[in-house]
C-alpha positions as a printed NumPy array, in Angstrom:
array([[-115.003,   63.905,    0.972],
       [-116.491,   67.42 ,    1.215],
       [-118.733,   66.28 ,    4.065],
       [-115.806,   64.858,    5.991],
       [-113.676,   67.999,    5.486],
       [-116.54 ,   70.123,    6.733],
       [-116.986,   67.803,    9.668],
       [-113.305,   67.991,   10.584],
       [-113.436,   71.77 ,   10.398],
       [-116.426,   71.835,   12.716],
       [-114.67 ,   69.432,   15.079],
       [-111.796,   71.904,   15.452],
       [-114.364,   74.558,   16.34 ],
       [-115.623,   72.625,   19.346],
       [-112.422,   70.934,   20.548],
       [-111.389,   73.912,   22.697],
       [-114.837,   74.238,   24.247],
       [-115.037,   70.523,   25.024],
       [-111.545,   70.576,   26.533],
       [-112.467,   73.459,   28.824],
       [-115.636,   71.718,   29.952],
       [-114.019,   68.326,   30.513],
       [-114.173,   67.052,   34.071],
       [-111.603,   64.604,   35.358],
       [-112.942,   61.23 ,   36.502],
       [-111.317,   59.523,   39.487],
       [-109.401,   56.402,   38.654],
       [-110.362,   53.012,   39.991],
       [-113.449,   50.876,   40.079],
       [-116.714,   52.692,   40.719],
       [-119.892,   51.254,   42.21 ],
       [-122.991,   51.238,   40.065],
       [-125.181,   54.292,   40.481],
       [-128.93 ,   54.546,   40.238],
       [-130.472,   57.358,   38.248],
       [-129.844,   59.537,   35.265],
       [-131.169,   59.563,   31.722],
       [-128.972,   58.161,   28.953],
       [-129.045,   60.399,   25.873],
       [-128.547,   58.59 ,   22.57 ],
       [-128.34 ,   59.989,   19.045],
       [-130.717,   57.976,   16.842],
       [-130.085,   57.76 ,   13.118],
       [-133.619,   57.698,   11.649],
       [-137.337,   57.328,   12.276],
       [-138.648,   53.735,   12.343],
       [-142.067,   52.966,   10.909],
       [-143.358,   51.638,   14.24 ],
       [-142.333,   50.553,   17.737],
       [-143.175,   46.867,   17.172],
       [-139.964,   44.823,   17.037],
       [-141.729,   41.861,   15.44 ],
       [-142.993,   44.071,   12.616],
       [-139.753,   45.917,   11.941],
       [-136.596,   44.816,   10.173],
       [-133.851,   47.145,   11.393],
       [-131.87 ,   48.123,   14.456],
       [-133.691,   51.467,   14.323],
       [-136.597,   49.812,   16.171],
       [-134.771,   47.003,   17.985],
       [-132.216,   49.198,   19.747],
       [-134.667,   51.53 ,   21.543],
       [-137.331,   48.877,   22.128],
       [-135.303,   45.844,   23.25 ],
       [-135.253,   47.176,   26.822],
       [-139.059,   47.341,   26.823],
       [-139.277,   43.563,   26.419],
       [-137.893,   40.218,   27.489],
       [-137.295,   37.01 ,   25.55 ],
       [-137.672,   33.458,   26.745],
       [-133.885,   33.179,   26.543],
       [-131.11 ,   35.513,   25.453],
       [-127.461,   35.57 ,   24.457],
       [-125.182,   36.276,   27.381],
       [-124.988,   40.099,   27.244],
       [-121.455,   40.043,   28.676],
       [-120.078,   37.739,   25.953],
       [-118.544,   39.389,   22.878],
       [-119.675,   36.631,   20.514],
       [-123.181,   35.154,   20.343],
       [-123.004,   31.358,   20.52 ],
       [-125.445,   28.513,   20.991],
       [-123.496,   27.56 ,   24.103],
       [-123.722,   31.086,   25.518],
       [-127.495,   31.296,   25.937],
       [-128.85 ,   32.314,   29.362],
       [-132.324,   32.423,   30.955],
       [-134.641,   35.39 ,   30.596],
       [-138.398,   34.853,   31.027],
       [-137.658,   31.12 ,   31.024],
       [-135.707,   29.887,   34.033],
       [-134.703,   26.596,   32.382],
       [-135.439,   24.468,   29.321],
       [-135.257,   20.808,   28.363],
       [-135.231,   18.92 ,   25.053],
       [-137.051,   15.664,   24.439],
       [-134.958,   12.667,   23.449],
       [-136.002,   12.934,   19.787],
       [-135.15 ,   16.666,   19.69 ],
       [-138.663,   17.646,   18.609],
       [-140.061,   19.018,   21.865],
       [-138.643,   21.96 ,   23.82 ],
       [-140.126,   22.644,   27.259],
       [-139.656,   25.979,   29.047],
       [-140.166,   26.529,   32.763],
       [-141.286,   30.143,   33.08 ],
       [-140.428,   32.765,   35.645],
       [-143.168,   33.422,   38.218],
       [-144.309,   36.806,   39.485],
       [-143.486,   38.72 ,   36.291],
       [-145.914,   41.468,   35.303],
       [-146.537,   43.325,   32.078],
       [-146.069,   47.071,   32.296],
       [-149.839,   47.538,   32.618],
       [-149.891,   45.292,   35.708],
       [-151.318,   42.128,   34.166],
       [-149.456,   38.875,   34.944],
       [-147.148,   37.233,   32.429],
       [-148.123,   33.591,   31.8  ],
       [-147.475,   30.727,   29.421],
       [-150.489,   31.894,   27.407],
       [-148.465,   34.925,   26.309],
       [-145.745,   32.63 ,   24.934],
       [-148.369,   30.684,   23.01 ],
       [-149.932,   33.903,   21.683],
       [-146.521,   35.185,   20.523],
       [-145.89 ,   32.038,   18.5  ],
       [-149.383,   32.266,   16.988],
       [-148.629,   35.818,   15.891],
       [-145.35 ,   34.645,   14.343],
       [-147.143,   31.798,   12.578],
       [-149.862,   34.135,   11.277],
       [-152.616,   32.105,   12.955],
       [-153.689,   34.614,   15.596],
       [-157.102,   36.277,   15.576],
       [-155.459,   39.658,   14.935],
       [-152.156,   39.225,   13.083],
       [-149.129,   41.387,   12.336],
       [-149.41 ,   43.781,    9.425],
       [-145.87 ,   42.784,    8.381],
       [-144.455,   39.471,    9.627],
       [-140.706,   39.734,    9.013],
       [-139.636,   36.633,   10.893],
       [-142.392,   34.152,   10.139],
       [-139.853,   32.017,    8.283],
       [-137.662,   31.7  ,   11.366],
       [-140.302,   29.554,   13.019],
       [-141.648,   27.525,   10.092],
       [-140.499,   24.366,   11.888],
       [-142.716,   25.09 ,   14.906],
       [-145.795,   22.888,   14.62 ],
       [-147.561,   24.19 ,   17.722],
       [-147.084,   25.559,   21.23 ],
       [-148.969,   24.189,   24.218],
       [-149.163,   25.276,   27.844],
       [-149.087,   23.332,   31.075],
       [-150.55 ,   25.713,   33.611],
       [-149.384,   29.315,   33.802],
       [-145.67 ,   28.611,   34.087],
       [-144.742,   26.03 ,   31.475],
       [-144.732,   26.386,   27.698],
       [-143.972,   23.517,   25.327],
       [-142.778,   24.073,   21.756],
       [-143.522,   21.179,   19.399],
       [-141.333,   20.95 ,   16.282],
       [-141.831,   19.185,   12.982],
       [-138.171,   18.131,   12.937],
       [-135.247,   18.444,   15.343],
       [-133.769,   21.945,   15.4  ],
       [-131.006,   22.528,   17.965],
       [-130.48 ,   26.137,   16.834],
       [-134.065,   27.142,   17.647],
       [-132.702,   28.433,   20.949],
       [-130.403,   30.818,   19.073],
       [-133.356,   32.279,   17.16 ],
       [-135.266,   32.744,   20.403],
       [-132.271,   34.59 ,   21.887],
       [-132.273,   37.356,   19.28 ],
       [-133.332,   40.892,   20.073],
       [-135.862,   40.31 ,   17.29 ],
       [-137.754,   37.69 ,   19.364],
       [-139.434,   39.311,   22.391],
       [-142.492,   37.799,   24.015],
       [-145.65 ,   39.841,   23.353],
       [-148.759,   40.042,   25.593],
       [-151.983,   38.314,   24.591],
       [-154.136,   41.183,   25.802],
       [-152.596,   43.96 ,   23.66 ],
       [-153.373,   44.111,   19.939],
       [-150.658,   44.261,   17.267],
       [-151.97 ,   47.687,   16.256],
       [-151.458,   49.01 ,   19.783],
       [-148.01 ,   47.386,   19.994],
       [-147.017,   49.403,   16.945],
       [-148.028,   52.649,   18.66 ],
       [-147.366,   52.081,   22.376],
       [-145.856,   48.67 ,   23.122],
       [-146.358,   46.93 ,   26.465],
       [-143.58 ,   44.668,   27.69 ],
       [-142.107,   43.069,   30.796],
       [-138.644,   44.636,   30.396],
       [-136.582,   47.051,   32.48 ],
       [-137.947,   50.097,   30.652],
       [-141.48 ,   51.217,   29.874],
       [-142.363,   52.832,   26.575],
       [-143.091,   56.53 ,   27.155],
       [-143.264,   58.372,   23.852],
       [-142.507,   58.256,   20.158],
       [-142.53 ,   61.403,   18.049],
       [-141.664,   60.43 ,   14.446],
       [-138.576,   62.23 ,   13.148],
       [-138.027,   63.724,   16.614],
       [-137.519,   61.333,   19.517],
       [-138.204,   58.046,   21.303],
       [-138.346,   57.89 ,   25.1  ],
       [-138.44 ,   55.028,   27.583],
       [-138.528,   55.257,   31.387],
       [-137.491,   53.005,   34.251],
       [-139.821,   50.126,   35.15 ],
       [-139.932,   50.258,   38.976],
       [-141.49 ,   46.779,   39.108],
       [-138.901,   45.018,   36.948],
       [-138.52 ,   41.397,   38.01 ],
       [-134.722,   41.776,   38.238],
       [-134.577,   43.522,   41.588],
       [-132.45 ,   46.674,   41.669],
       [-132.44 ,   47.022,   37.888],
       [-132.371,   48.978,   35.708],
       [-129.914,   51.563,   36.994],
       [-131.019,   54.271,   34.574],
       [-134.124,   56.399,   35.1  ],
       [-134.684,   56.368,   31.368],
       [-133.247,   56.608,   27.877],
       [-133.94 ,   59.378,   25.369],
       [-133.235,   58.783,   21.686],
       [-133.108,   61.97 ,   19.634],
       [-133.536,   61.377,   15.912],
       [-130.914,   63.197,   13.837],
       [-130.73 ,   62.001,   10.256],
       [-127.602,   63.988,    9.41 ],
       [-124.614,   61.981,   10.601],
       [-122.233,   64.956,   10.836],
       [-124.718,   66.847,   12.996],
       [-125.134,   63.818,   15.257],
       [-121.369,   63.405,   15.665],
       [-120.833,   67.08 ,   16.46 ],
       [-123.666,   66.968,   18.982],
       [-122.028,   63.993,   20.665],
       [-118.661,   65.743,   20.874],
       [-120.206,   68.926,   22.283],
       [-121.969,   67.012,   25.063],
       [-125.568,   66.868,   23.862],
       [-125.472,   63.057,   23.751],
       [-123.886,   60.368,   25.886],
       [-123.751,   57.809,   23.095],
       [-123.763,   57.634,   19.324],
       [-126.15 ,   55.318,   17.537],
       [-124.608,   51.798,   17.605],
       [-122.195,   51.004,   14.775],
       [-123.186,   54.187,   12.953],
       [-119.776,   55.841,   13.249],
       [-117.657,   55.028,   10.217],
       [-114.03 ,   54.047,   10.707],
       [-112.719,   57.453,    9.485],
       [-115.15 ,   59.315,   11.751],
       [-113.997,   57.399,   14.835],
       [-110.647,   59.195,   14.508],
       [-112.406,   62.535,   14.087],
       [-114.433,   61.933,   17.238],
       [-111.348,   60.939,   19.212],
       [-109.612,   64.109,   17.986],
       [-112.561,   66.201,   19.137],
       [-113.228,   64.32 ,   22.371],
       [-110.122,   62.383,   23.505],
       [-111.972,   60.949,   26.505],
       [-114.594,   59.269,   24.287],
       [-114.697,   55.497,   24.402],
       [-115.027,   54.096,   20.874],
       [-115.15 ,   50.514,   19.692],
       [-115.025,   49.362,   16.068],
       [-116.482,   45.898,   15.569],
       [-117.881,   43.574,   12.892],
       [-121.623,   43.949,   12.519],
       [-122.9  ,   40.853,   10.698],
       [-124.254,   43.377,    8.228],
       [-123.198,   43.22 ,    4.591],
       [-123.791,   45.599,    1.734],
       [-125.225,   43.479,   -1.061],
       [-126.768,   43.634,   -4.505],
       [-130.376,   42.886,   -5.313],
       [-131.226,   42.076,   -8.917],
       [-134.912,   41.929,   -9.744],
       [-135.336,   38.634,  -11.656],
       [-136.621,   40.226,  -14.837],
       [-134.546,   40.684,  -18.014],
       [-131.62 ,   40.932,  -18.044],
       [-131.168,   39.733,  -14.448],
       [-133.209,   36.576,  -14.904],
       [-130.099,   35.328,  -16.745],
       [-127.627,   33.697,  -14.332],
       [-124.721,   34.582,  -16.644],
       [-125.558,   38.291,  -16.413],
       [-125.83 ,   38.05 ,  -12.628],
       [-122.441,   36.333,  -12.482],
       [-120.939,   39.046,  -14.679],
       [-122.226,   41.642,  -12.216],
       [-120.654,   39.708,   -9.33 ],
       [-117.382,   39.423,  -11.226],
       [-117.045,   43.173,  -11.76 ],
       [-117.155,   43.986,   -8.043],
       [-113.909,   45.243,   -6.571],
       [-114.49 ,   44.244,   -2.963],
       [-111.094,   45.499,   -1.876],
       [-112.084,   48.998,   -3.04 ],
       [-115.276,   48.89 ,   -0.963],
       [-113.353,   47.726,    2.096],
       [-110.616,   50.333,    1.685],
       [-112.977,   53.248,    1.052],
       [-115.812,   52.365,    3.407],
       [-113.859,   50.874,    6.322],
       [-110.239,   51.949,    5.78 ],
       [-109.343,   48.315,    5.231],
       [-111.1  ,   46.948,    8.316],
       [-114.066,   45.282,    6.589],
       [-114.287,   41.722,    5.317],
       [-115.12 ,   39.934,    2.062],
       [-117.215,   36.8  ,    2.184],
       [-120.192,   34.809,    1.038],
       [-123.631,   34.484,    2.571],
       [-122.423,   33.929,    6.162],
       [-120.335,   36.334,    8.264],
       [-116.609,   35.593,    7.707],
       [-114.502,   34.198,   10.517],
       [-113.203,   34.813,   13.139],
       [-116.059,   37.102,   14.236],
       [-118.493,   34.822,   12.433],
       [-118.846,   31.179,   13.321],
       [-120.051,   29.832,    9.946],
       [-118.116,   31.713,    7.247],
       [-116.538,   29.94 ,    4.269],
       [-112.822,   29.12 ,    4.444],
       [-110.674,   31.509,    2.369],
       [-109.6  ,   28.785,   -0.061],
       [-113.242,   28.176,   -1.022],
       [-114.112,   31.871,   -1.277],
       [-111.302,   32.604,   -3.725],
       [-112.771,   30.107,   -6.22 ],
       [-116.163,   31.844,   -6.393],
       [-117.295,   34.498,   -8.939],
       [-116.027,   37.948,   -8.017],
       [-113.506,   36.881,   -5.387],
       [-110.48 ,   36.514,   -7.643],
       [-107.796,   38.875,   -6.239],
       [-107.021,   39.862,   -9.86 ],
       [-109.958,   42.244,  -10.382],
       [-108.831,   43.266,  -13.898],
       [-108.835,   39.629,  -15.004],
       [-112.26 ,   39.059,  -13.45 ],
       [-113.729,   42.15 ,  -15.14 ],
       [-112.313,   41.183,  -18.518],
       [-114.125,   37.846,  -18.221],
       [-117.305,   39.659,  -17.136],
       [-117.171,   41.959,  -20.173],
       [-116.901,   38.95 ,  -22.483],
       [-120.057,   37.542,  -20.926],
       [-121.901,   40.824,  -21.39 ],
       [-120.666,   41.246,  -24.962],
       [-121.883,   37.74 ,  -25.767],
       [-125.302,   38.88 ,  -24.549],
       [-125.214,   41.847,  -26.942],
       [-124.132,   44.608,  -24.582],
       [-121.201,   46.975,  -25.046],
       [-120.191,   50.645,  -25.204],
       [-122.841,   51.295,  -27.834],
       [-125.535,   49.343,  -25.986],
       [-125.448,   50.059,  -22.277],
       [-127.995,   48.756,  -19.778],
       [-129.647,   51.846,  -18.317],
       [-131.361,   51.422,  -14.97 ],
       [-132.075,   52.985,  -11.606],
       [-130.066,   51.797,   -8.643],
       [-132.392,   51.978,   -5.629],
       [-130.877,   52.43 ,   -2.192],
       [-131.973,   53.41 ,    1.291],
       [-131.352,   57.053,    2.148],
       [-128.7  ,   56.486,    4.811],
       [-125.002,   57.424,    4.562],
       [-123.587,   53.885,    4.454],
       [-126.037,   52.96 ,    1.701],
       [-125.499,   56.133,   -0.314],
       [-121.712,   56.05 ,   -0.139],
       [-121.525,   52.42 ,   -1.205],
       [-124.01 ,   53.074,   -4.027],
       [-121.755,   55.763,   -5.493],
       [-118.837,   53.31 ,   -5.566],
       [-121.01 ,   50.608,   -7.114],
       [-122.257,   52.89 ,   -9.889],
       [-118.677,   53.551,  -11.001],
       [-117.846,   49.828,  -10.967],
       [-120.923,   48.83 ,  -12.968],
       [-119.792,   51.011,  -15.861],
       [-116.959,   48.494,  -16.365],
       [-119.519,   45.99 ,  -17.704],
       [-121.761,   48.364,  -19.656],
       [-124.318,   49.158,  -16.953],
       [-125.223,   52.856,  -16.615],
       [-126.996,   53.28 ,  -13.269],
       [-128.79 ,   56.317,  -11.839],
       [-129.085,   56.515,   -8.045],
       [-132.61 ,   56.472,   -6.6  ],
       [-132.769,   57.172,   -2.838],
       [-135.612,   55.75 ,   -0.738],
       [-136.584,   56.798,    2.789],
       [-136.341,   54.213,    5.582],
       [-140.07 ,   53.701,    6.155],
       [-140.578,   52.932,    2.446],
       [-137.458,   50.863,    1.84 ],
       [-138.521,   47.347,    2.871],
       [-142.088,   47.71 ,    1.496],
       [-140.528,   48.735,   -1.841],
       [-138.375,   45.605,   -1.872],
       [-141.302,   43.4  ,   -0.884],
       [-143.31 ,   44.76 ,   -3.837],
       [-140.287,   44.101,   -6.116],
       [-140.604,   47.762,   -7.037],
       [-136.985,   48.106,   -8.095],
       [-134.694,   47.186,  -10.991],
       [-131.382,   46.942,   -9.224],
       [-130.783,   47.62 ,   -5.553],
       [-127.96 ,   48.204,   -3.137],
       [-129.176,   46.955,    0.188],
       [-127.785,   45.767,    3.482],
       [-128.573,   42.39 ,    4.949],
       [-128.279,   42.372,    8.712],
       [-128.546,   39.014,   10.396],
       [-130.192,   38.973,   13.782],
       [-128.44 ,   35.718,   14.611],
       [-125.102,   34.393,   13.398],
       [-126.56 ,   31.02 ,   12.498],
       [-127.597,   29.313,    9.246],
       [-131.072,   28.652,   10.692],
       [-131.738,   32.386,   10.636],
       [-129.886,   33.551,    7.541],
       [-130.678,   30.801,    5.049],
       [-134.448,   30.343,    5.595],
       [-135.019,   34.093,    5.881],
       [-132.927,   35.279,    2.953],
       [-132.532,   32.361,    0.535],
       [-135.227,   29.691,    0.918],
       [-138.084,   29.421,   -1.565],
       [-140.458,   30.746,    1.096],
       [-137.989,   33.38 ,    2.336],
       [-137.446,   37.007,    1.395],
       [-134.445,   37.221,   -0.894],
       [-136.328,   40.041,   -2.664],
       [-135.043,   38.315,   -5.824],
       [-137.674,   35.533,   -5.901],
       [-134.868,   33.   ,   -5.716],
       [-136.031,   29.399,   -5.326],
       [-133.778,   26.35 ,   -5.506],
       [-135.281,   23.112,   -4.16 ],
       [-131.821,   21.588,   -3.743],
       [-130.79 ,   24.501,   -1.533],
       [-134.037,   24.178,    0.437],
       [-133.277,   20.502,    1.054],
       [-129.783,   21.338,    2.301],
       [-131.173,   24.071,    4.568],
       [-133.499,   21.525,    6.191],
       [-130.683,   18.984,    6.436],
       [-128.28 ,   21.298,    8.247],
       [-131.022,   22.505,   10.589],
       [-131.797,   18.997,   11.856],
       [-128.133,   17.973,   12.179],
       [-127.093,   17.737,   15.842],
       [-123.374,   17.328,   15.14 ],
       [-122.28 ,   20.961,   14.756],
       [-119.154,   20.139,   12.717],
       [-121.189,   18.115,   10.213],
       [-123.71 ,   20.933,   10.166],
       [-120.967,   23.436,    9.316],
       [-119.924,   21.433,    6.238],
       [-123.509,   21.468,    4.95 ],
       [-123.76 ,   25.202,    5.661],
       [-120.601,   25.76 ,    3.603],
       [-122.072,   23.809,    0.698],
       [-125.146,   26.051,    0.747],
       [-123.015,   29.194,    0.873],
       [-120.933,   28.016,   -2.084],
       [-124.062,   27.398,   -4.185],
       [-125.624,   30.761,   -3.337],
       [-122.454,   32.709,   -4.072],
       [-121.842,   30.803,   -7.315],
       [-125.359,   31.668,   -8.509],
       [-124.885,   35.362,   -7.596],
       [-127.858,   35.407,   -5.241],
       [-127.596,   38.698,   -3.347],
       [-123.832,   39.083,   -3.999],
       [-122.129,   40.475,   -0.916],
       [-120.07 ,   43.618,   -1.607],
       [-118.364,   43.695,    1.764],
       [-119.047,   42.938,    5.411],
       [-119.174,   46.154,    7.326],
       [-117.507,   47.295,   10.499],
       [-118.851,   50.191,   12.432],
       [-117.968,   52.266,   15.435],
       [-119.934,   52.984,   18.574],
       [-118.782,   55.813,   20.824],
       [-119.828,   56.802,   24.318],
       [-118.745,   59.311,   26.896],
       [-116.656,   58.071,   29.837],
       [-119.622,   58.566,   32.188],
       [-121.427,   55.664,   30.486],
       [-120.559,   52.394,   32.225],
       [-121.028,   48.696,   31.472],
       [-122.022,   49.035,   27.805],
       [-121.612,   45.811,   25.841],
       [-120.686,   45.694,   22.134],
       [-120.938,   42.289,   20.444],
       [-119.078,   41.183,   17.308],
       [-121.423,   38.932,   15.348],
       [-124.748,   40.721,   15.525],
       [-125.769,   44.335,   16.063],
       [-129.234,   43.393,   17.337],
       [-128.854,   41.433,   20.555],
       [-127.191,   43.531,   23.268],
       [-129.52 ,   46.49 ,   23.927],
       [-131.497,   45.435,   27.028],
       [-129.51 ,   48.2  ,   28.81 ],
       [-130.678,   47.145,   32.27 ],
       [-127.127,   47.042,   33.669],
       [-125.859,   50.224,   32.006],
       [-125.308,   53.088,   34.451],
       [-124.074,   56.678,   34.493],
       [-121.221,   58.03 ,   36.593],
       [-122.331,   61.644,   37.04 ]])
């Protein structure tokens, strides 16, 4: 609250200046303009520039324009769908009759930023890196599980790549459309891609200064003739959100970091800069709990008690002014395409609208386990050192006291956060799960399968069987019913209980044109080749 009051006070200090400097923009449609550098406020310093080796939008957003995928979600569509996939480095694709072979015809004449030609061999090399079978592999392979069904990739000359699957998987195309799935060059090592990535995209990597800035510049030889419009994009890293917002209002930046503006701060920005364009949208990112499966959290009853004490309405009201959503493992509808129906959600632990009743039942469980006012569970609640994490952690700490858990907040810097979770170096964690694709084939294998990364060492063979079953199902309505069954099981077992699904704001100055904000993933719309500046 003190931060926001201070922010509002500072906003009033710059409103008059901004108003005096404002320049009127002619009404009517304007033709696209070449040139200009887009200035973006970046929220933190990613560990590397390699999208395949990073797990957050902090790397994807600035680097997506450096690369291309085989296919991509239509950047003009608000919702990512399997039906809305368009060509990128592949010009077309065909499935075999049995659904186990996917053949891509590749675009000719495309060059990597260092001048070498793009060929089918690069597609094959990318899949070998993802499978961990390359000569020189990734240091961290976040999305290996996405492609566990890929048996091999073969080439037919320089311009055809064939993906061979172990079982049918219609949604493979959705995984390949994510901003997390660029094609990498064979001739550049993973180590070099972490430092200075080479792509085929509209922008070339120029510079990364940790904790300072990331810069990309126009690729004059981009295969989409006439694009990009921008000369470059500069991302200035400002960890303090209030400072970043004030800098945006005062004219230092053209755009805030995507979805980083909280719902309350959107109003503050509009008060300070009435001409700002702001959009609040679902993110397919949920704040969730991680319970290391050691005593007492190896006990499913204790985990359920924790889930039952959560007041999700409080999180939604405080964190999003009532604009967030409550749900299970998949993004709730209508923004999400796979979320559980409300009547099913209400039956699951922690979703009873009567929070007092739910907490009373949770306390009985904990008391039966020997806990109470005289015997509290004392632990550290680990959380990433970002505002949305920290604020939610404070709320959670107060709610945990209702069931005899006394938590102390432990903040972890971004570069150390995921490695800490992978080492299971935590007792209890407040994390965020951001899904690159709104599809069960991404979320379930990555976050809940026995070979996935729940960070809770969760393994249920029945769930694994259902995950495989839904993946191979070609009838999408039948597939949805199986996906719901999986979600119900995961939520009932309190596996990564979701606190709330977040909504975030993105703001840009009126000079920024043709920016696309999507509603069911924050990761897939940052190619930026058709964004332009009217100035």
